[in-house]
Structure formats: structure tokens, C-alpha cells
TITI-477457 format. One record per residue (C-alpha): residue number from 0; residue in one letter; x, y, z. Coordinates in steps of 0.25 Angstrom, whole numbers, plus 2048, in hexadecimal, padded with zeros to 3 digits. Layout:
// residues N
<pt><num>NUM</num><residu>A</residu><x>X</x><y>Y</y><z>Z</z></pt>
...
This chain:
// residues 310
<pt><num>0</num><residu>M</residu><x>5BA</x><y>2CC</y><z>FB1</z></pt>
<pt><num>1</num><residu>I</residu><x>5C6</x><y>2CB</y><z>FA6</z></pt>
<pt><num>2</num><residu>D</residu><x>5C0</x><y>2CD</y><z>F98</z></pt>
<pt><num>3</num><residu>V</residu><x>5BE</x><y>2C2</y><z>F90</z></pt>
<pt><num>4</num><residu>D</residu><x>5C2</x><y>2C3</y><z>F81</z></pt>
<pt><num>5</num><residu>R</residu><x>5B7</x><y>2C1</y><z>F78</z></pt>
<pt><num>6</num><residu>P</residu><x>5B8</x><y>2B4</y><z>F6E</z></pt>
<pt><num>7</num><residu>V</residu><x>5C0</x><y>2B8</y><z>F61</z></pt>
<pt><num>8</num><residu>L</residu><x>5B2</x><y>2B3</y><z>F5A</z></pt>
<pt><num>9</num><residu>E</residu><x>5A5</x><y>2AF</y><z>F5E</z></pt>
<pt><num>10</num><residu>G</residu><x>598</x><y>2AB</y><z>F56</z></pt>
<pt><num>11</num><residu>S</residu><x>58F</x><y>29F</y><z>F52</z></pt>
<pt><num>12</num><residu>V</residu><x>58D</x><y>296</y><z>F47</z></pt>
<pt><num>13</num><residu>A</residu><x>582</x><y>28F</y><z>F41</z></pt>
<pt><num>14</num><residu>V</residu><x>582</x><y>280</y><z>F45</z></pt>
<pt><num>15</num><residu>R</residu><x>577</x><y>275</y><z>F44</z></pt>
<pt><num>16</num><residu>G</residu><x>569</x><y>277</y><z>F43</z></pt>
<pt><num>17</num><residu>G</residu><x>568</x><y>286</y><z>F41</z></pt>
<pt><num>18</num><residu>R</residu><x>570</x><y>289</y><z>F4F</z></pt>
<pt><num>19</num><residu>R</residu><x>57D</x><y>290</y><z>F52</z></pt>
<pt><num>20</num><residu>L</residu><x>588</x><y>28F</y><z>F5A</z></pt>
<pt><num>21</num><residu>S</residu><x>58F</x><y>29A</y><z>F61</z></pt>
<pt><num>22</num><residu>F</residu><x>59E</x><y>29A</y><z>F63</z></pt>
<pt><num>23</num><residu>A</residu><x>5AA</x><y>2A2</y><z>F68</z></pt>
<pt><num>24</num><residu>E</residu><x>5B9</x><y>2A1</y><z>F62</z></pt>
<pt><num>25</num><residu>F</residu><x>5C5</x><y>2A3</y><z>F69</z></pt>
<pt><num>26</num><residu>G</residu><x>5D4</x><y>2A3</y><z>F64</z></pt>
<pt><num>27</num><residu>T</residu><x>5D8</x><y>2A5</y><z>F56</z></pt>
<pt><num>28</num><residu>R</residu><x>5CE</x><y>2A3</y><z>F4B</z></pt>
<pt><num>29</num><residu>Q</residu><x>5D7</x><y>29A</y><z>F43</z></pt>
<pt><num>30</num><residu>G</residu><x>5DB</x><y>291</y><z>F4E</z></pt>
<pt><num>31</num><residu>A</residu><x>5D9</x><y>282</y><z>F50</z></pt>
<pt><num>32</num><residu>A</residu><x>5CA</x><y>281</y><z>F56</z></pt>
<pt><num>33</num><residu>V</residu><x>5C7</x><y>27D</y><z>F64</z></pt>
<pt><num>34</num><residu>I</residu><x>5B8</x><y>27C</y><z>F66</z></pt>
<pt><num>35</num><residu>W</residu><x>5B5</x><y>280</y><z>F74</z></pt>
<pt><num>36</num><residu>M</residu><x>5A8</x><y>27A</y><z>F7B</z></pt>
<pt><num>37</num><residu>H</residu><x>5A4</x><y>282</y><z>F88</z></pt>
<pt><num>38</num><residu>G</residu><x>59F</x><y>27B</y><z>F95</z></pt>
<pt><num>39</num><residu>T</residu><x>591</x><y>27A</y><z>F9A</z></pt>
<pt><num>40</num><residu>P</residu><x>58E</x><y>286</y><z>F9C</z></pt>
<pt><num>41</num><residu>G</residu><x>597</x><y>28E</y><z>F93</z></pt>
<pt><num>42</num><residu>A</residu><x>597</x><y>295</y><z>F86</z></pt>
<pt><num>43</num><residu>R</residu><x>5A2</x><y>297</y><z>F7A</z></pt>
<pt><num>44</num><residu>R</residu><x>5AB</x><y>2A1</y><z>F83</z></pt>
<pt><num>45</num><residu>Q</residu><x>5AE</x><y>297</y><z>F8D</z></pt>
<pt><num>46</num><residu>V</residu><x>5BC</x><y>296</y><z>F88</z></pt>
<pt><num>47</num><residu>P</residu><x>5C7</x><y>29A</y><z>F93</z></pt>
<pt><num>48</num><residu>L</residu><x>5CF</x><y>2A5</y><z>F90</z></pt>
<pt><num>49</num><residu>E</residu><x>5DC</x><y>29D</y><z>F91</z></pt>
<pt><num>50</num><residu>A</residu><x>5D7</x><y>294</y><z>F84</z></pt>
<pt><num>51</num><residu>R</residu><x>5D2</x><y>2A1</y><z>F7C</z></pt>
<pt><num>52</num><residu>R</residu><x>5E0</x><y>2A7</y><z>F7E</z></pt>
<pt><num>53</num><residu>H</residu><x>5E7</x><y>299</y><z>F7A</z></pt>
<pt><num>54</num><residu>A</residu><x>5DE</x><y>299</y><z>F6E</z></pt>
<pt><num>55</num><residu>A</residu><x>5E3</x><y>2A6</y><z>F6A</z></pt>
<pt><num>56</num><residu>E</residu><x>5F2</x><y>2A3</y><z>F6D</z></pt>
<pt><num>57</num><residu>H</residu><x>5F2</x><y>295</y><z>F66</z></pt>
<pt><num>58</num><residu>D</residu><x>5E9</x><y>297</y><z>F5A</z></pt>
<pt><num>59</num><residu>L</residu><x>5DD</x><y>290</y><z>F5F</z></pt>
<pt><num>60</num><residu>R</residu><x>5CE</x><y>293</y><z>F5B</z></pt>
<pt><num>61</num><residu>I</residu><x>5C5</x><y>290</y><z>F69</z></pt>
<pt><num>62</num><residu>I</residu><x>5B6</x><y>290</y><z>F64</z></pt>
<pt><num>63</num><residu>G</residu><x>5AD</x><y>290</y><z>F70</z></pt>
<pt><num>64</num><residu>V</residu><x>59F</x><y>28B</y><z>F6D</z></pt>
<pt><num>65</num><residu>D</residu><x>592</x><y>28E</y><z>F74</z></pt>
<pt><num>66</num><residu>R</residu><x>58A</x><y>282</y><z>F73</z></pt>
<pt><num>67</num><residu>P</residu><x>57B</x><y>284</y><z>F70</z></pt>
<pt><num>68</num><residu>G</residu><x>573</x><y>28C</y><z>F79</z></pt>
<pt><num>69</num><residu>I</residu><x>57F</x><y>294</y><z>F7C</z></pt>
<pt><num>70</num><residu>G</residu><x>583</x><y>2A2</y><z>F77</z></pt>
<pt><num>71</num><residu>T</residu><x>57C</x><y>2A3</y><z>F6A</z></pt>
<pt><num>72</num><residu>S</residu><x>57D</x><y>295</y><z>F67</z></pt>
<pt><num>73</num><residu>T</residu><x>570</x><y>28F</y><z>F63</z></pt>
<pt><num>74</num><residu>P</residu><x>568</x><y>287</y><z>F6F</z></pt>
<pt><num>75</num><residu>H</residu><x>568</x><y>278</y><z>F6C</z></pt>
<pt><num>76</num><residu>V</residu><x>56A</x><y>26A</y><z>F72</z></pt>
<pt><num>77</num><residu>Y</residu><x>573</x><y>261</y><z>F6A</z></pt>
<pt><num>78</num><residu>E</residu><x>56E</x><y>251</y><z>F69</z></pt>
<pt><num>79</num><residu>N</residu><x>57A</x><y>24F</y><z>F70</z></pt>
<pt><num>80</num><residu>V</residu><x>588</x><y>254</y><z>F72</z></pt>
<pt><num>81</num><residu>L</residu><x>58D</x><y>24E</y><z>F65</z></pt>
<pt><num>82</num><residu>D</residu><x>583</x><y>255</y><z>F5D</z></pt>
<pt><num>83</num><residu>W</residu><x>58A</x><y>263</y><z>F61</z></pt>
<pt><num>84</num><residu>T</residu><x>596</x><y>25F</y><z>F58</z></pt>
<pt><num>85</num><residu>G</residu><x>58D</x><y>262</y><z>F4B</z></pt>
<pt><num>86</num><residu>D</residu><x>58C</x><y>270</y><z>F50</z></pt>
<pt><num>87</num><residu>L</residu><x>59B</x><y>271</y><z>F53</z></pt>
<pt><num>88</num><residu>A</residu><x>59F</x><y>26C</y><z>F45</z></pt>
<pt><num>89</num><residu>A</residu><x>596</x><y>277</y><z>F40</z></pt>
<pt><num>90</num><residu>L</residu><x>59C</x><y>280</y><z>F49</z></pt>
<pt><num>91</num><residu>A</residu><x>5AB</x><y>27D</y><z>F44</z></pt>
<pt><num>92</num><residu>D</residu><x>5A6</x><y>27D</y><z>F36</z></pt>
<pt><num>93</num><residu>H</residu><x>5A2</x><y>28B</y><z>F37</z></pt>
<pt><num>94</num><residu>L</residu><x>5AE</x><y>290</y><z>F3E</z></pt>
<pt><num>95</num><residu>G</residu><x>5B8</x><y>288</y><z>F34</z></pt>
<pt><num>96</num><residu>I</residu><x>5BD</x><y>27F</y><z>F3E</z></pt>
<pt><num>97</num><residu>T</residu><x>5C1</x><y>270</y><z>F38</z></pt>
<pt><num>98</num><residu>T</residu><x>5C7</x><y>26B</y><z>F45</z></pt>
<pt><num>99</num><residu>M</residu><x>5C6</x><y>26E</y><z>F55</z></pt>
<pt><num>100</num><residu>R</residu><x>5C9</x><y>26B</y><z>F63</z></pt>
<pt><num>101</num><residu>V</residu><x>5BD</x><y>26B</y><z>F6C</z></pt>
<pt><num>102</num><residu>V</residu><x>5BD</x><y>26E</y><z>F7B</z></pt>
<pt><num>103</num><residu>G</residu><x>5B2</x><y>26D</y><z>F84</z></pt>
<pt><num>104</num><residu>L</residu><x>5B0</x><y>273</y><z>F92</z></pt>
<pt><num>105</num><residu>S</residu><x>5A6</x><y>26A</y><z>F9C</z></pt>
<pt><num>106</num><residu>G</residu><x>59A</x><y>26A</y><z>F95</z></pt>
<pt><num>107</num><residu>G</residu><x>5A1</x><y>26D</y><z>F88</z></pt>
<pt><num>108</num><residu>G</residu><x>5A8</x><y>25F</y><z>F89</z></pt>
<pt><num>109</num><residu>P</residu><x>59E</x><y>256</y><z>F83</z></pt>
<pt><num>110</num><residu>Y</residu><x>59D</x><y>260</y><z>F76</z></pt>
<pt><num>111</num><residu>A</residu><x>5AD</x><y>25F</y><z>F74</z></pt>
<pt><num>112</num><residu>L</residu><x>5AC</x><y>250</y><z>F75</z></pt>
<pt><num>113</num><residu>A</residu><x>5A0</x><y>24F</y><z>F6C</z></pt>
<pt><num>114</num><residu>A</residu><x>5A9</x><y>258</y><z>F62</z></pt>
<pt><num>115</num><residu>G</residu><x>5B4</x><y>24D</y><z>F62</z></pt>
<pt><num>116</num><residu>V</residu><x>5A9</x><y>242</y><z>F5E</z></pt>
<pt><num>117</num><residu>G</residu><x>5A1</x><y>24B</y><z>F54</z></pt>
<pt><num>118</num><residu>L</residu><x>5AD</x><y>252</y><z>F4D</z></pt>
<pt><num>119</num><residu>P</residu><x>5B8</x><y>249</y><z>F4F</z></pt>
<pt><num>120</num><residu>D</residu><x>5BF</x><y>24D</y><z>F41</z></pt>
<pt><num>121</num><residu>R</residu><x>5BF</x><y>25C</y><z>F46</z></pt>
<pt><num>122</num><residu>V</residu><x>5C1</x><y>25B</y><z>F54</z></pt>
<pt><num>123</num><residu>H</residu><x>5D0</x><y>258</y><z>F58</z></pt>
<pt><num>124</num><residu>A</residu><x>5CF</x><y>258</y><z>F67</z></pt>
<pt><num>125</num><residu>V</residu><x>5C5</x><y>25A</y><z>F73</z></pt>
<pt><num>126</num><residu>G</residu><x>5C7</x><y>260</y><z>F81</z></pt>
<pt><num>127</num><residu>V</residu><x>5BE</x><y>260</y><z>F8C</z></pt>
<pt><num>128</num><residu>F</residu><x>5BE</x><y>267</y><z>F98</z></pt>
<pt><num>129</num><residu>G</residu><x>5B7</x><y>261</y><z>FA4</z></pt>
<pt><num>130</num><residu>G</residu><x>5AD</x><y>25B</y><z>F9A</z></pt>
<pt><num>131</num><residu>V</residu><x>59E</x><y>256</y><z>F9D</z></pt>
<pt><num>132</num><residu>A</residu><x>59F</x><y>247</y><z>F9B</z></pt>
<pt><num>133</num><residu>P</residu><x>593</x><y>23F</y><z>F96</z></pt>
<pt><num>134</num><residu>R</residu><x>588</x><y>23C</y><z>F9F</z></pt>
<pt><num>135</num><residu>I</residu><x>581</x><y>231</y><z>F98</z></pt>
<pt><num>136</num><residu>G</residu><x>585</x><y>225</y><z>F8E</z></pt>
<pt><num>137</num><residu>P</residu><x>590</x><y>21C</y><z>F90</z></pt>
<pt><num>138</num><residu>D</residu><x>59A</x><y>228</y><z>F93</z></pt>
<pt><num>139</num><residu>G</residu><x>591</x><y>22D</y><z>F9E</z></pt>
<pt><num>140</num><residu>I</residu><x>596</x><y>232</y><z>FAB</z></pt>
<pt><num>141</num><residu>G</residu><x>58F</x><y>237</y><z>FB7</z></pt>
<pt><num>142</num><residu>G</residu><x>591</x><y>241</y><z>FC2</z></pt>
<pt><num>143</num><residu>G</residu><x>595</x><y>250</y><z>FC1</z></pt>
<pt><num>144</num><residu>L</residu><x>58D</x><y>25C</y><z>FBE</z></pt>
<pt><num>145</num><residu>T</residu><x>587</x><y>254</y><z>FB1</z></pt>
<pt><num>146</num><residu>A</residu><x>580</x><y>24B</y><z>FBA</z></pt>
<pt><num>147</num><residu>L</residu><x>576</x><y>256</y><z>FBB</z></pt>
<pt><num>148</num><residu>V</residu><x>573</x><y>256</y><z>FAE</z></pt>
<pt><num>149</num><residu>P</residu><x>568</x><y>24B</y><z>FAD</z></pt>
<pt><num>150</num><residu>F</residu><x>560</x><y>255</y><z>FB6</z></pt>
<pt><num>151</num><residu>A</residu><x>562</x><y>261</y><z>FAE</z></pt>
<pt><num>152</num><residu>A</residu><x>561</x><y>25C</y><z>FA1</z></pt>
<pt><num>153</num><residu>P</residu><x>550</x><y>25A</y><z>FA2</z></pt>
<pt><num>154</num><residu>V</residu><x>54F</x><y>268</y><z>FA7</z></pt>
<pt><num>155</num><residu>V</residu><x>558</x><y>26D</y><z>F9D</z></pt>
<pt><num>156</num><residu>S</residu><x>552</x><y>267</y><z>F91</z></pt>
<pt><num>157</num><residu>R</residu><x>544</x><y>26D</y><z>F95</z></pt>
<pt><num>158</num><residu>T</residu><x>549</x><y>27B</y><z>F97</z></pt>
<pt><num>159</num><residu>R</residu><x>556</x><y>27C</y><z>F8F</z></pt>
<pt><num>160</num><residu>V</residu><x>552</x><y>289</y><z>F86</z></pt>
<pt><num>161</num><residu>P</residu><x>54C</x><y>292</y><z>F90</z></pt>
<pt><num>162</num><residu>L</residu><x>556</x><y>28E</y><z>F9B</z></pt>
<pt><num>163</num><residu>S</residu><x>560</x><y>292</y><z>F91</z></pt>
<pt><num>164</num><residu>Y</residu><x>55C</x><y>2A0</y><z>F90</z></pt>
<pt><num>165</num><residu>A</residu><x>558</x><y>2A1</y><z>F9F</z></pt>
<pt><num>166</num><residu>L</residu><x>566</x><y>29E</y><z>FA2</z></pt>
<pt><num>167</num><residu>A</residu><x>56C</x><y>2A8</y><z>F99</z></pt>
<pt><num>168</num><residu>A</residu><x>562</x><y>2B3</y><z>F9D</z></pt>
<pt><num>169</num><residu>G</residu><x>567</x><y>2B0</y><z>FAD</z></pt>
<pt><num>170</num><residu>I</residu><x>575</x><y>2B1</y><z>FA8</z></pt>
<pt><num>171</num><residu>R</residu><x>573</x><y>2BE</y><z>FA1</z></pt>
<pt><num>172</num><residu>L</residu><x>56C</x><y>2C2</y><z>FAF</z></pt>
<pt><num>173</num><residu>V</residu><x>578</x><y>2BF</y><z>FB7</z></pt>
<pt><num>174</num><residu>R</residu><x>582</x><y>2C4</y><z>FAD</z></pt>
<pt><num>175</num><residu>P</residu><x>587</x><y>2D0</y><z>FB7</z></pt>
<pt><num>176</num><residu>L</residu><x>58A</x><y>2C5</y><z>FC1</z></pt>
<pt><num>177</num><residu>A</residu><x>590</x><y>2BB</y><z>FB7</z></pt>
<pt><num>178</num><residu>G</residu><x>59D</x><y>2BD</y><z>FBE</z></pt>
<pt><num>179</num><residu>L</residu><x>598</x><y>2BA</y><z>FCC</z></pt>
<pt><num>180</num><residu>V</residu><x>591</x><y>2AE</y><z>FC7</z></pt>
<pt><num>181</num><residu>I</residu><x>59E</x><y>2A8</y><z>FC2</z></pt>
<pt><num>182</num><residu>D</residu><x>5A5</x><y>2AC</y><z>FCF</z></pt>
<pt><num>183</num><residu>S</residu><x>59A</x><y>2A5</y><z>FD7</z></pt>
<pt><num>184</num><residu>Y</residu><x>59B</x><y>299</y><z>FCE</z></pt>
<pt><num>185</num><residu>A</residu><x>5AA</x><y>299</y><z>FD0</z></pt>
<pt><num>186</num><residu>A</residu><x>5AA</x><y>299</y><z>FDF</z></pt>
<pt><num>187</num><residu>V</residu><x>5A2</x><y>28C</y><z>FE1</z></pt>
<pt><num>188</num><residu>Q</residu><x>5AB</x><y>283</y><z>FD6</z></pt>
<pt><num>189</num><residu>P</residu><x>5B7</x><y>27B</y><z>FD9</z></pt>
<pt><num>190</num><residu>R</residu><x>5C5</x><y>282</y><z>FDB</z></pt>
<pt><num>191</num><residu>G</residu><x>5C9</x><y>280</y><z>FCC</z></pt>
<pt><num>192</num><residu>D</residu><x>5BC</x><y>286</y><z>FC6</z></pt>
<pt><num>193</num><residu>R</residu><x>5BC</x><y>291</y><z>FD1</z></pt>
<pt><num>194</num><residu>E</residu><x>5CA</x><y>295</y><z>FCD</z></pt>
<pt><num>195</num><residu>L</residu><x>5C8</x><y>294</y><z>FBF</z></pt>
<pt><num>196</num><residu>L</residu><x>5BC</x><y>29E</y><z>FBF</z></pt>
<pt><num>197</num><residu>G</residu><x>5C3</x><y>2A7</y><z>FC8</z></pt>
<pt><num>198</num><residu>R</residu><x>5CD</x><y>2AA</y><z>FBD</z></pt>
<pt><num>199</num><residu>P</residu><x>5C9</x><y>2B7</y><z>FB6</z></pt>
<pt><num>200</num><residu>E</residu><x>5CA</x><y>2B1</y><z>FA9</z></pt>
<pt><num>201</num><residu>F</residu><x>5C2</x><y>2A5</y><z>FAB</z></pt>
<pt><num>202</num><residu>R</residu><x>5B7</x><y>2AD</y><z>FB2</z></pt>
<pt><num>203</num><residu>A</residu><x>5B7</x><y>2B7</y><z>FA6</z></pt>
<pt><num>204</num><residu>M</residu><x>5B6</x><y>2AC</y><z>F9B</z></pt>
<pt><num>205</num><residu>F</residu><x>5AB</x><y>2A4</y><z>FA3</z></pt>
<pt><num>206</num><residu>L</residu><x>5A2</x><y>2B1</y><z>FA5</z></pt>
<pt><num>207</num><residu>D</residu><x>5A4</x><y>2B5</y><z>F97</z></pt>
<pt><num>208</num><residu>D</residu><x>5A0</x><y>2A7</y><z>F92</z></pt>
<pt><num>209</num><residu>L</residu><x>594</x><y>2A7</y><z>F9B</z></pt>
<pt><num>210</num><residu>L</residu><x>58E</x><y>2B5</y><z>F98</z></pt>
<pt><num>211</num><residu>N</residu><x>591</x><y>2B3</y><z>F89</z></pt>
<pt><num>212</num><residu>G</residu><x>58B</x><y>2A5</y><z>F87</z></pt>
<pt><num>213</num><residu>A</residu><x>57F</x><y>2A8</y><z>F90</z></pt>
<pt><num>214</num><residu>R</residu><x>57A</x><y>2B4</y><z>F89</z></pt>
<pt><num>215</num><residu>F</residu><x>56F</x><y>2AE</y><z>F82</z></pt>
<pt><num>216</num><residu>Q</residu><x>56C</x><y>2A0</y><z>F86</z></pt>
<pt><num>217</num><residu>V</residu><x>572</x><y>294</y><z>F8F</z></pt>
<pt><num>218</num><residu>G</residu><x>56D</x><y>289</y><z>F89</z></pt>
<pt><num>219</num><residu>G</residu><x>57B</x><y>282</y><z>F86</z></pt>
<pt><num>220</num><residu>P</residu><x>57D</x><y>27C</y><z>F93</z></pt>
<pt><num>221</num><residu>L</residu><x>56F</x><y>277</y><z>F94</z></pt>
<pt><num>222</num><residu>A</residu><x>571</x><y>270</y><z>F87</z></pt>
<pt><num>223</num><residu>D</residu><x>57D</x><y>26A</y><z>F8D</z></pt>
<pt><num>224</num><residu>L</residu><x>576</x><y>264</y><z>F99</z></pt>
<pt><num>225</num><residu>L</residu><x>56C</x><y>25D</y><z>F8F</z></pt>
<pt><num>226</num><residu>L</residu><x>578</x><y>258</y><z>F86</z></pt>
<pt><num>227</num><residu>F</residu><x>580</x><y>253</y><z>F92</z></pt>
<pt><num>228</num><residu>N</residu><x>573</x><y>24A</y><z>F96</z></pt>
<pt><num>229</num><residu>R</residu><x>574</x><y>243</y><z>F89</z></pt>
<pt><num>230</num><residu>H</residu><x>57D</x><y>239</y><z>F82</z></pt>
<pt><num>231</num><residu>W</residu><x>588</x><y>243</y><z>F7B</z></pt>
<pt><num>232</num><residu>G</residu><x>585</x><y>23B</y><z>F6E</z></pt>
<pt><num>233</num><residu>F</residu><x>593</x><y>235</y><z>F6F</z></pt>
<pt><num>234</num><residu>E</residu><x>59B</x><y>22C</y><z>F78</z></pt>
<pt><num>235</num><residu>L</residu><x>5A9</x><y>231</y><z>F7E</z></pt>
<pt><num>236</num><residu>S</residu><x>5B0</x><y>226</y><z>F76</z></pt>
<pt><num>237</num><residu>D</residu><x>5AB</x><y>22C</y><z>F69</z></pt>
<pt><num>238</num><residu>V</residu><x>5B5</x><y>23A</y><z>F6C</z></pt>
<pt><num>239</num><residu>D</residu><x>5BF</x><y>235</y><z>F62</z></pt>
<pt><num>240</num><residu>V</residu><x>5C8</x><y>241</y><z>F63</z></pt>
<pt><num>241</num><residu>P</residu><x>5D2</x><y>245</y><z>F6E</z></pt>
<pt><num>242</num><residu>V</residu><x>5CD</x><y>24B</y><z>F7B</z></pt>
<pt><num>243</num><residu>M</residu><x>5D4</x><y>252</y><z>F86</z></pt>
<pt><num>244</num><residu>W</residu><x>5CA</x><y>254</y><z>F93</z></pt>
<pt><num>245</num><residu>W</residu><x>5CF</x><y>25D</y><z>F9E</z></pt>
<pt><num>246</num><residu>H</residu><x>5C6</x><y>25B</y><z>FAB</z></pt>
<pt><num>247</num><residu>G</residu><x>5C8</x><y>261</y><z>FBA</z></pt>
<pt><num>248</num><residu>D</residu><x>5CA</x><y>257</y><z>FC5</z></pt>
<pt><num>249</num><residu>C</residu><x>5C1</x><y>260</y><z>FCD</z></pt>
<pt><num>250</num><residu>D</residu><x>5B6</x><y>263</y><z>FC4</z></pt>
<pt><num>251</num><residu>H</residu><x>5A9</x><y>264</y><z>FCC</z></pt>
<pt><num>252</num><residu>I</residu><x>5A0</x><y>264</y><z>FC0</z></pt>
<pt><num>253</num><residu>I</residu><x>5A4</x><y>259</y><z>FB6</z></pt>
<pt><num>254</num><residu>P</residu><x>5AD</x><y>250</y><z>FBF</z></pt>
<pt><num>255</num><residu>Q</residu><x>5BB</x><y>24C</y><z>FB9</z></pt>
<pt><num>256</num><residu>R</residu><x>5B7</x><y>23E</y><z>FB9</z></pt>
<pt><num>257</num><residu>H</residu><x>5AD</x><y>241</y><z>FAE</z></pt>
<pt><num>258</num><residu>G</residu><x>5B8</x><y>246</y><z>FA5</z></pt>
<pt><num>259</num><residu>M</residu><x>5C0</x><y>23A</y><z>FA9</z></pt>
<pt><num>260</num><residu>H</residu><x>5B5</x><y>230</y><z>FA5</z></pt>
<pt><num>261</num><residu>C</residu><x>5B3</x><y>238</y><z>F97</z></pt>
<pt><num>262</num><residu>V</residu><x>5C2</x><y>237</y><z>F94</z></pt>
<pt><num>263</num><residu>E</residu><x>5C2</x><y>228</y><z>F97</z></pt>
<pt><num>264</num><residu>R</residu><x>5B8</x><y>227</y><z>F8B</z></pt>
<pt><num>265</num><residu>L</residu><x>5BE</x><y>230</y><z>F81</z></pt>
<pt><num>266</num><residu>P</residu><x>5C7</x><y>228</y><z>F79</z></pt>
<pt><num>267</num><residu>H</residu><x>5D2</x><y>234</y><z>F77</z></pt>
<pt><num>268</num><residu>A</residu><x>5D1</x><y>23C</y><z>F84</z></pt>
<pt><num>269</num><residu>T</residu><x>5DB</x><y>241</y><z>F8E</z></pt>
<pt><num>270</num><residu>F</residu><x>5D7</x><y>246</y><z>F9B</z></pt>
<pt><num>271</num><residu>V</residu><x>5DD</x><y>252</y><z>FA3</z></pt>
<pt><num>272</num><residu>S</residu><x>5D9</x><y>253</y><z>FB1</z></pt>
<pt><num>273</num><residu>L</residu><x>5DA</x><y>262</y><z>FB6</z></pt>
<pt><num>274</num><residu>D</residu><x>5DE</x><y>260</y><z>FC5</z></pt>
<pt><num>275</num><residu>G</residu><x>5D6</x><y>26A</y><z>FCE</z></pt>
<pt><num>276</num><residu>G</residu><x>5CE</x><y>26E</y><z>FC2</z></pt>
<pt><num>277</num><residu>A</residu><x>5BF</x><y>270</y><z>FC3</z></pt>
<pt><num>278</num><residu>H</residu><x>5B5</x><y>270</y><z>FB8</z></pt>
<pt><num>279</num><residu>L</residu><x>5BB</x><y>27D</y><z>FB1</z></pt>
<pt><num>280</num><residu>G</residu><x>5C8</x><y>277</y><z>FB4</z></pt>
<pt><num>281</num><residu>G</residu><x>5CA</x><y>274</y><z>FA4</z></pt>
<pt><num>282</num><residu>M</residu><x>5C9</x><y>283</y><z>FA0</z></pt>
<pt><num>283</num><residu>D</residu><x>5D7</x><y>286</y><z>FA7</z></pt>
<pt><num>284</num><residu>G</residu><x>5E1</x><y>282</y><z>F9E</z></pt>
<pt><num>285</num><residu>T</residu><x>5DA</x><y>282</y><z>F91</z></pt>
<pt><num>286</num><residu>A</residu><x>5E6</x><y>287</y><z>F8A</z></pt>
<pt><num>287</num><residu>E</residu><x>5ED</x><y>27A</y><z>F8D</z></pt>
<pt><num>288</num><residu>A</residu><x>5E1</x><y>271</y><z>F8A</z></pt>
<pt><num>289</num><residu>L</residu><x>5DF</x><y>279</y><z>F7C</z></pt>
<pt><num>290</num><residu>R</residu><x>5EF</x><y>275</y><z>F79</z></pt>
<pt><num>291</num><residu>T</residu><x>5ED</x><y>267</y><z>F7C</z></pt>
<pt><num>292</num><residu>L</residu><x>5DF</x><y>266</y><z>F73</z></pt>
<pt><num>293</num><residu>M</residu><x>5E6</x><y>26D</y><z>F68</z></pt>
<pt><num>294</num><residu>D</residu><x>5F2</x><y>263</y><z>F69</z></pt>
<pt><num>295</num><residu>L</residu><x>5E7</x><y>257</y><z>F66</z></pt>
<pt><num>296</num><residu>G</residu><x>5E3</x><y>253</y><z>F58</z></pt>
<pt><num>297</num><residu>P</residu><x>5E2</x><y>254</y><z>F4C</z></pt>
<pt><num>298</num><residu>R</residu><x>5DC</x><y>247</y><z>F4A</z></pt>
<pt><num>299</num><residu>P</residu><x>5D8</x><y>23E</y><z>F3E</z></pt>
<pt><num>300</num><residu>A</residu><x>5CA</x><y>241</y><z>F39</z></pt>
<pt><num>301</num><residu>V</residu><x>5BF</x><y>238</y><z>F3E</z></pt>
<pt><num>302</num><residu>E</residu><x>5B1</x><y>236</y><z>F3B</z></pt>
<pt><num>303</num><residu>P</residu><x>5A8</x><y>241</y><z>F43</z></pt>
<pt><num>304</num><residu>R</residu><x>59C</x><y>23B</y><z>F4C</z></pt>
<pt><num>305</num><residu>P</residu><x>590</x><y>243</y><z>F46</z></pt>
<pt><num>306</num><residu>A</residu><x>589</x><y>24C</y><z>F51</z></pt>
<pt><num>307</num><residu>T</residu><x>57A</x><y>24A</y><z>F53</z></pt>
<pt><num>308</num><residu>G</residu><x>56F</x><y>253</y><z>F50</z></pt>
<pt><num>309</num><residu>I</residu><x>56C</x><y>25D</y><z>F45</z></pt>
């Protein structure tokens, strides 16, 4: 396995309710900020090496954020997805970030879109790679792996905290076999994901992110399941910022039609079909995606929509 360079900075900041969010920075400290929301599962280091190199070479500051219950972020379940933007504002203030682009991978997609609603005066553009679509409400759509969420949510709501630590303990036990687990998972995936996970730099990044993010707890994906079973706290028509949406036409986890469904309802969105791409397809070619996002904005300031919760 190739070595993966450590982030230029890692730490945690205080957010609402006496909680903390952990983060990892890549690129240059004074560069234009890109908030990077990991998938489900995932953690703050789920940033492809191509994106890290591009950031260092083009004066960008990519900040991967552990959602609550991952890494050293305090376990917590938001009232809804929009509620998280109150924590994003606190994180940005602590790190001296005034404006940003926000990227969301898979389960991070809803959080990226919420940032465009909660902080429209600070978010210049949103990028989504194979993002989760709303399951309920006027924007809801069925099918895909998220169809299982209603069945899992009741169990998760009752066992979330002990299950989080049990999953982390299980990952620690199989740590010596983590590479074999990744290879076994890749072997049963569609061609696009299988080839991507077969590339040494992607495999190394995923292993590093998995093992680092799950050292203490694995509550983040469980909280995501609960939130994806609720109304997000906003409609897609409320996302009044430019959105770029990349989605593989062979995505076996979140069907491409889910992405197309969302883009049809977003006011300022562009859909990019990744031919032959499976669920991880958007993580191949992230340098070009970052170039596209940096060309969007800035825009006139508008009134943010308040996040809920405390």
C-alpha cells in the first residue's frame, strides 16, 4: 500500500451546545475554502489524493469535516439536515472562513445542499457527487438503497450510541485485515467502482480514512440514517446557489435517476452524467470538478435561512 500524506492540519472546534467537530485540512492555509462533506460511511480524510494535490497547486484550502459521531466529533443527531448549518457557521468562524464552496459525496450531498440554504451569503457554489435524494416530502423519491432506511431507522434510534462504539471496536479488531476487507468489497462492485478501488492511491485513501475515522466511534452513519428518514428542513427549490451534480449512470447504490430528480427541482443546477461510472465515479476527476466549482460565484449576498436546534 502506498503512503498517504497526512493533512496539513487536523483538530477540532467548539460548536453549539458544548459539542465539538473535528476536521482535516489539505492544500494551502490561506487558499479559497472548500468544505468537503464525506459519504456514508466516511470521515474527514475521505478526500481523493488528486483533489489534495490540486488544492496544493492551485491555492485551495480543502477542509474535510467529521460529522457528529465520527472521529472526535461529539455524538449528536440534528433535528434535521438543515440544522447542521449552524455548526458549519461556527466551524467557518473559528477557521477564519468568510466564503466557501461546499462539496458533498453520497450521504454528504444533503449536507452540502443544506449549506446553500442556511448560509447563502457565504456559500458561492455546491458540488454533489452521487448524492442522496430526499425520501419524504414534496421532493421525495423512492427506490435505491435509501429504500431500506425506514426499516433500519427504528432499530438505529434505539441502539445508536452502543452500536456506534460496538462498530468501532469491530473495526479495530479487523484492522490487520482492513485491506482484505476493502479488496473483498471491491470484488463484488460494478466495474467502475472495482477499477477505482483497485487503484493504489484510492485504496490507500479509503483505508486511511476508514481506520482513522473509526478509531473511537462510528455513530455518524447511524445518525445519517435517522436524518435521511426525516424531512430535511428545506425543499430543493430553496437552494438558491449554483449547484453542480455529478452522477454515474451505473450507480448501483443511489440510482442516477435520483440525481436527475433533484436537479430538476434545484433552481440553479447543472447535471453531469458520468458514463460508466458507479457510485464512486464522482471521486475520479475531482481536480476538474474543483476547477468548475471555483468558476462559480461570487454572488450578491442574500438573507440566510436560519438553522433549527440549539
